[in-house]
N, CA and C atoms as a LAMMPS dump frame, in Angstrom:
ITEM: TIMESTEP
0
ITEM: NUMBER OF ATOMS
372
ITEM: BOX BOUNDS ff ff ff
-5.0000000000000000e+02 5.0000000000000000e+02
-5.0000000000000000e+02 5.0000000000000000e+02
-5.0000000000000000e+02 5.0000000000000000e+02
ITEM: ATOMS id mol type element x y z
1 1 1 N 238.96 334.155 249.011
2 1 2 C 239.742 335.072 249.043
3 1 3 C 240.268 335.524 247.593
4 2 1 N 239.988 336.795 247.225
5 2 2 C 240.295 336.949 245.81
6 2 3 C 241.518 337.823 245.748
7 3 1 N 242.243 337.748 244.444
8 3 2 C 243.448 338.161 244.272
9 3 3 C 243.431 339.314 243.361
10 4 1 N 243.636 340.449 243.52
11 4 2 C 243.642 341.477 242.452
12 4 3 C 244.794 341.6 241.847
13 5 1 N 245.036 341.262 240.524
14 5 2 C 246.224 341.76 239.831
15 5 3 C 246.351 342.895 238.913
16 6 1 N 247.081 343.771 239.082
17 6 2 C 247.113 344.827 238.185
18 6 3 C 248.165 344.553 237.076
19 7 1 N 247.823 345.1 236.218
20 7 2 C 248.839 345.41 234.93
21 7 3 C 248.728 346.733 234.221
22 8 1 N 249.963 347.026 233.778
23 8 2 C 250.11 348.298 233.197
24 8 3 C 250.034 348.005 231.612
25 9 1 N 249.19 349.214 231.115
26 9 2 C 249.007 349.26 229.565
27 9 3 C 250.545 349.238 229.032
28 10 1 N 250.664 348.663 227.721
29 10 2 C 251.92 348.952 227.156
30 10 3 C 252.357 350.103 227.103
31 11 1 N 251.499 351.339 226.701
32 11 2 C 251.703 352.525 226.687
33 11 3 C 252.367 353.152 227.798
34 12 1 N 251.777 352.802 228.88
35 12 2 C 252.384 353.369 230.217
36 12 3 C 253.863 352.739 230.599
37 13 1 N 253.961 351.654 230.056
38 13 2 C 255.242 350.859 230.557
39 13 3 C 256.27 351.426 229.525
40 14 1 N 255.774 351.94 228.053
41 14 2 C 256.858 352.555 227.442
42 14 3 C 257.096 354.006 227.672
43 15 1 N 256.031 354.505 228.102
44 15 2 C 256.174 355.911 228.774
45 15 3 C 257.1 356 229.951
46 16 1 N 257.234 354.695 230.724
47 16 2 C 257.972 354.813 231.988
48 16 3 C 259.352 354.742 231.393
49 17 1 N 259.607 353.931 230.59
50 17 2 C 260.915 353.521 229.885
51 17 3 C 261.582 354.694 229.339
52 18 1 N 260.959 355.524 228.56
53 18 2 C 261.226 356.879 228.26
54 18 3 C 261.615 357.711 229.299
55 19 1 N 260.547 357.832 230.059
56 19 2 C 261.109 358.957 231.288
57 19 3 C 262.457 358.576 232.046
58 20 1 N 262.656 357.21 232.039
59 20 2 C 263.929 356.699 232.734
60 20 3 C 265.054 357.116 231.852
61 21 1 N 264.979 356.714 230.699
62 21 2 C 266.078 357.331 229.818
63 21 3 C 266.129 358.781 229.86
64 22 1 N 265.207 359.669 229.757
65 22 2 C 265.474 361.135 229.789
66 22 3 C 265.948 361.545 231.217
67 23 1 N 265.601 360.94 232.368
68 23 2 C 265.775 361.359 233.552
69 23 3 C 267.51 360.99 233.523
70 24 1 N 267.827 359.998 233.293
71 24 2 C 269.257 359.494 233.023
72 24 3 C 269.943 360.444 232.219
73 25 1 N 269.547 360.68 231.29
74 25 2 C 270.347 361.816 230.244
75 25 3 C 270.512 363.141 230.785
76 26 1 N 269.219 363.737 231.41
77 26 2 C 269.311 364.999 232.26
78 26 3 C 270.394 364.993 233.279
79 27 1 N 270.515 364.009 233.885
80 27 2 C 271.667 363.85 235.151
81 27 3 C 273.184 363.789 234.623
82 28 1 N 273.128 363.238 233.194
83 28 2 C 274.456 362.947 232.566
84 28 3 C 275.086 364.347 232.118
85 29 1 N 276.196 364.359 231.944
86 29 2 C 277.008 365.244 231.309
87 29 3 C 276.849 365.672 229.964
88 30 1 N 276.275 364.766 229.226
89 30 2 C 276.296 364.379 227.561
90 30 3 C 275.109 365.712 227.345
91 31 1 N 275.193 366.176 226.062
92 31 2 C 274.594 367.18 225.633
93 31 3 C 273.62 367.137 224.797
94 32 1 N 273.666 365.759 224.298
95 32 2 C 272.228 365.168 223.615
96 32 3 C 272.298 363.623 223.578
97 33 1 N 271.314 363.258 223.091
98 33 2 C 270.703 361.947 223.179
99 33 3 C 270.051 361.567 221.906
100 34 1 N 270.45 360.547 221.343
101 34 2 C 269.598 360.022 219.985
102 34 3 C 268.731 358.746 220.233
103 35 1 N 267.72 358.8 220.092
104 35 2 C 266.706 357.622 220.309
105 35 3 C 266.918 356.763 219.168
106 36 1 N 266.496 355.374 219.07
107 36 2 C 266.515 354.512 218.021
108 36 3 C 265.484 355.164 217.154
109 37 1 N 266.113 354.64 215.965
110 37 2 C 265.164 354.829 214.676
111 37 3 C 264.174 353.92 214.443
112 38 1 N 264.002 352.96 215.214
113 38 2 C 262.793 351.689 215.316
114 38 3 C 261.799 352.158 215.876
115 39 1 N 261.424 353.355 216.595
116 39 2 C 260.235 353.951 217.399
117 39 3 C 259.053 353.902 216.271
118 40 1 N 258.136 353.488 216.751
119 40 2 C 256.754 353.655 216.137
120 40 3 C 256.455 355.166 216.08
121 41 1 N 255.22 355.19 215.474
122 41 2 C 254.611 356.638 215.334
123 41 3 C 254.272 357.139 216.958
124 42 1 N 253.576 356.183 217.848
125 42 2 C 253.072 356.845 219.129
126 42 3 C 254.472 356.772 219.879
127 43 1 N 255.498 355.915 219.847
128 43 2 C 256.858 356.114 220.639
129 43 3 C 257.416 357.502 219.95
130 44 1 N 257.446 357.931 219.129
131 44 2 C 258.163 359.271 218.598
132 44 3 C 257.293 360.21 219.233
133 45 1 N 256.006 360.304 219.205
134 45 2 C 255.16 361.374 219.626
135 45 3 C 255.395 361.732 221.293
136 46 1 N 255.516 360.445 221.757
137 46 2 C 255.68 360.513 223.204
138 46 3 C 257.067 360.722 223.77
139 47 1 N 258.161 360.714 222.976
140 47 2 C 259.303 361.352 223.046
141 47 3 C 259.38 362.711 223.104
142 48 1 N 258.6 363.078 221.637
143 48 2 C 258.659 364.677 221.761
144 48 3 C 257.914 365.189 222.726
145 49 1 N 256.796 364.516 223.271
146 49 2 C 256.129 365.204 224.353
147 49 3 C 256.785 365.336 225.526
148 50 1 N 257.474 364.087 225.966
149 50 2 C 258.386 363.998 227.298
150 50 3 C 259.95 365.114 227.004
151 51 1 N 260.162 365.357 225.641
152 51 2 C 261.205 366.165 225.572
153 51 3 C 260.723 367.667 226.022
154 52 1 N 259.795 367.97 225.325
155 52 2 C 258.963 369.502 225.528
156 52 3 C 258.797 369.551 226.978
157 53 1 N 258.204 368.461 227.838
158 53 2 C 257.909 368.705 229.502
159 53 3 C 259.082 368.844 230.154
160 54 1 N 260.244 368.403 229.756
161 54 2 C 261.604 368.546 230.313
162 54 3 C 262.363 369.501 229.898
163 55 1 N 262.077 370.563 229.227
164 55 2 C 262.64 371.562 228.542
165 55 3 C 263.643 371.419 227.754
166 56 1 N 263.534 370.014 227.011
167 56 2 C 264.764 369.831 226.261
168 56 3 C 264.592 370.136 224.571
169 57 1 N 265.499 370.527 223.739
170 57 2 C 265.061 370.824 222.336
171 57 3 C 265.076 369.231 221.895
172 58 1 N 264.17 369.011 221.04
173 58 2 C 263.663 367.684 220.492
174 58 3 C 263.578 367.924 218.923
175 59 1 N 263.96 367.148 218.099
176 59 2 C 263.739 367.413 216.53
177 59 3 C 264.162 365.918 216.291
178 60 1 N 263.198 365.701 214.938
179 60 2 C 263.452 364.612 214.119
180 60 3 C 264.354 364.763 213.014
181 61 1 N 265.621 363.694 213.144
182 61 2 C 266.706 364.242 212.072
183 61 3 C 267.22 362.704 211.101
184 62 1 N 267.739 362.66 210.077
185 62 2 C 267.771 361.942 209.541
186 62 3 C 267.041 361.635 208.375
187 63 1 N 267.041 360.714 207.574
188 63 2 C 265.986 360.284 206.592
189 63 3 C 265.73 359.011 206.309
190 64 1 N 264.433 358.472 205.988
191 64 2 C 264.064 357.198 205.887
192 64 3 C 263.988 356.351 206.906
193 65 1 N 264.709 355.246 206.784
194 65 2 C 264.794 354.265 207.982
195 65 3 C 265.88 354.784 208.833
196 66 1 N 266.72 355.8 208.5
197 66 2 C 267.538 356.323 209.554
198 66 3 C 267.041 357.581 210.54
199 67 1 N 265.666 358.114 210.135
200 67 2 C 265.226 359.392 210.771
201 67 3 C 264.987 358.543 212.525
202 68 1 N 265.498 359.353 213.314
203 68 2 C 265.223 359.339 214.662
204 68 3 C 265.204 360.725 215.37
205 69 1 N 265.04 360.316 216.613
206 69 2 C 264.399 361.749 217.557
207 69 3 C 265.941 362.059 218.29
208 70 1 N 266.3 363.397 218.047
209 70 2 C 267.223 363.628 218.818
210 70 3 C 267.021 364.777 219.917
211 71 1 N 267.529 364.358 220.999
212 71 2 C 267.034 365.475 222.336
213 71 3 C 268.379 366.206 222.69
214 72 1 N 268.217 367.365 222.947
215 72 2 C 269.372 368.377 223.486
216 72 3 C 269.175 369.054 224.551
217 73 1 N 270.011 369.235 225.428
218 73 2 C 269.955 369.952 226.461
219 73 3 C 269.985 371.632 225.794
220 74 1 N 269.424 372.388 226.276
221 74 2 C 269.184 373.836 225.823
222 74 3 C 270.665 374.501 225.892
223 75 1 N 270.728 375.182 224.415
224 75 2 C 272.181 375.8 224.576
225 75 3 C 272.612 376.849 225.542
226 76 1 N 273.58 377.218 225.796
227 76 2 C 274.108 378.162 226.727
228 76 3 C 273.724 377.564 228.429
229 77 1 N 273.246 376.664 228.457
230 77 2 C 272.729 376.017 229.639
231 77 3 C 273.649 374.724 230.205
232 78 1 N 274.575 374.883 231.367
233 78 2 C 275.588 373.884 231.707
234 78 3 C 274.6 372.652 232.21
235 79 1 N 273.385 372.927 232.274
236 79 2 C 272.533 371.532 232.651
237 79 3 C 272.227 372.087 233.989
238 80 1 N 272.681 373.273 234.582
239 80 2 C 272.4 373.45 236.248
240 80 3 C 270.753 373.269 236.631
241 81 1 N 270.02 374.274 235.498
242 81 2 C 268.704 374.183 235.985
243 81 3 C 267.967 372.991 235.515
244 82 1 N 268.363 372.321 234.79
245 82 2 C 267.689 371.15 234.123
246 82 3 C 267.773 370.147 235.543
247 83 1 N 269.026 369.963 235.867
248 83 2 C 269.575 369.036 236.749
249 83 3 C 268.671 369.335 238.341
250 84 1 N 268.565 370.484 238.312
251 84 2 C 268.106 371.069 239.567
252 84 3 C 266.437 370.631 239.521
253 85 1 N 266.029 370.784 238.298
254 85 2 C 264.672 370.326 238.223
255 85 3 C 264.559 368.864 238.387
256 86 1 N 265.425 368.003 237.872
257 86 2 C 265.283 366.544 238.118
258 86 3 C 265.672 366.042 239.312
259 87 1 N 266.461 366.765 240.209
260 87 2 C 266.921 366.473 241.349
261 87 3 C 265.732 366.865 242.427
262 88 1 N 265.118 368.124 242.117
263 88 2 C 264.032 368.548 243.079
264 88 3 C 262.865 367.703 242.754
265 89 1 N 262.427 367.077 241.684
266 89 2 C 261.257 366.612 241.679
267 89 3 C 261.363 365.055 241.678
268 90 1 N 262.845 364.535 241.275
269 90 2 C 263.444 363.24 241.064
270 90 3 C 262.506 362.544 240.073
271 91 1 N 261.718 363.071 239.166
272 91 2 C 260.773 362.616 238.324
273 91 3 C 260.512 363.441 237.037
274 92 1 N 260.163 362.974 235.969
275 92 2 C 259.935 363.752 234.975
276 92 3 C 258.608 364.527 235.198
277 93 1 N 258.714 365.847 234.471
278 93 2 C 257.562 366.66 234.667
279 93 3 C 256.065 365.881 234.135
280 94 1 N 255.041 366.502 234.721
281 94 2 C 253.715 366.08 234.268
282 94 3 C 253.215 367.053 232.99
283 95 1 N 252.616 366.602 232.011
284 95 2 C 252.087 367.505 231.099
285 95 3 C 251.03 368.473 231.987
286 96 1 N 251.119 369.549 231.466
287 96 2 C 250.435 370.804 232.231
288 96 3 C 249.056 370.725 231.4
289 97 1 N 248.306 371.757 231.563
290 97 2 C 246.887 371.692 230.663
291 97 3 C 246.997 372.64 229.57
292 98 1 N 248.287 372.67 228.872
293 98 2 C 248.297 373.231 227.528
294 98 3 C 248.094 372.436 226.477
295 99 1 N 247.33 371.422 226.631
296 99 2 C 247.267 370.653 225.459
297 99 3 C 246.65 371.308 224.579
298 100 1 N 247.002 370.927 223.287
299 100 2 C 246.431 371.513 221.971
300 100 3 C 245.372 370.563 221.208
301 101 1 N 244.458 371.305 220.796
302 101 2 C 243.164 370.984 220.139
303 101 3 C 243.587 370.125 218.902
304 102 1 N 242.872 369.459 218.422
305 102 2 C 243.02 368.706 216.903
306 102 3 C 243.534 370.108 215.862
307 103 1 N 242.324 370.804 216.005
308 103 2 C 242.388 372.19 214.885
309 103 3 C 243.919 372.998 215.044
310 104 1 N 244.101 373.151 216.34
311 104 2 C 245.411 373.735 216.573
312 104 3 C 246.759 373.156 216.1
313 105 1 N 246.659 371.648 216.217
314 105 2 C 247.685 371.026 215.817
315 105 3 C 247.725 370.932 214.186
316 106 1 N 246.534 371.122 213.678
317 106 2 C 246.385 371.226 212.259
318 106 3 C 247.071 372.399 211.581
319 107 1 N 246.866 373.296 212.277
320 107 2 C 247.395 374.769 212.017
321 107 3 C 248.87 374.961 212.18
322 108 1 N 249.027 374.222 212.89
323 108 2 C 250.777 374.545 213.021
324 108 3 C 251.451 374.154 211.926
325 109 1 N 251.068 372.99 211.1
326 109 2 C 251.549 372.515 209.911
327 109 3 C 251.584 373.682 208.626
328 110 1 N 250.683 374.608 208.676
329 110 2 C 250.758 375.537 208.029
330 110 3 C 251.97 376.719 208.231
331 111 1 N 252.411 376.811 209.644
332 111 2 C 253.141 377.603 210.011
333 111 3 C 254.803 377.08 209.36
334 112 1 N 255.162 375.938 209.136
335 112 2 C 256.499 375.54 208.882
336 112 3 C 256.68 375.956 207.501
337 113 1 N 257.935 376.242 207.026
338 113 2 C 258.242 376.596 205.816
339 113 3 C 258.543 375.333 205.122
340 114 1 N 258.981 375.471 203.758
341 114 2 C 259.322 374.199 203.061
342 114 3 C 260.189 373.424 203.487
343 115 1 N 260.054 371.888 203.414
344 115 2 C 261.167 371.098 203.949
345 115 3 C 261.32 371.028 205.73
346 116 1 N 260.504 372.021 206.229
347 116 2 C 260.405 371.914 207.855
348 116 3 C 259.342 371.017 208.357
349 117 1 N 259.805 370.56 209.605
350 117 2 C 258.737 369.576 210.027
351 117 3 C 258.411 370.037 211.264
352 118 1 N 257.209 370.308 211.73
353 118 2 C 256.655 371.005 212.833
354 118 3 C 256.016 369.631 213.856
355 119 1 N 256.587 369.767 215.157
356 119 2 C 256.053 368.751 216.095
357 119 3 C 254.696 368.787 216.261
358 120 1 N 253.731 367.905 216.072
359 120 2 C 252.336 368.257 216.469
360 120 3 C 252.037 368.519 217.757
361 121 1 N 252.859 367.978 218.855
362 121 2 C 252.47 368.28 220.295
363 121 3 C 252.99 369.776 220.702
364 122 1 N 253.981 369.902 220.397
365 122 2 C 254.397 371.387 220.932
366 122 3 C 254.463 372.831 219.969
367 123 1 N 254.204 372.458 218.584
368 123 2 C 254.368 373.338 217.64
369 123 3 C 255.928 373.491 217.126
370 124 1 N 256.994 373.165 217.735
371 124 2 C 258.461 373.489 217.516
372 124 3 C 258.798 372.679 216.348
């Protein structure tokens, strides 16, 4: 009798952790959530992607070791649309087929003005 052991990749575990944080944030009355400044580059990119997938404003704020990602619920929205989305799917949305190619991502950098940062995932 053989036993099959399934293990999740560390990236999948991290994604699931961030999804849980975002779902809790979406259901809360809070208007913004600040992630730790200790996230690595993969984790920061993942948070930006999940923020975009969930129609949240996502931006990097701060300088140096204090730089972190801040998620905000869209302005002028009491959270009803977002909460309806979370309640109807009870999960974080899966990315659609609008992935950008590497060339498109590189072109986004030229769109930003001086001192601005453009998210390589969504172009915001």
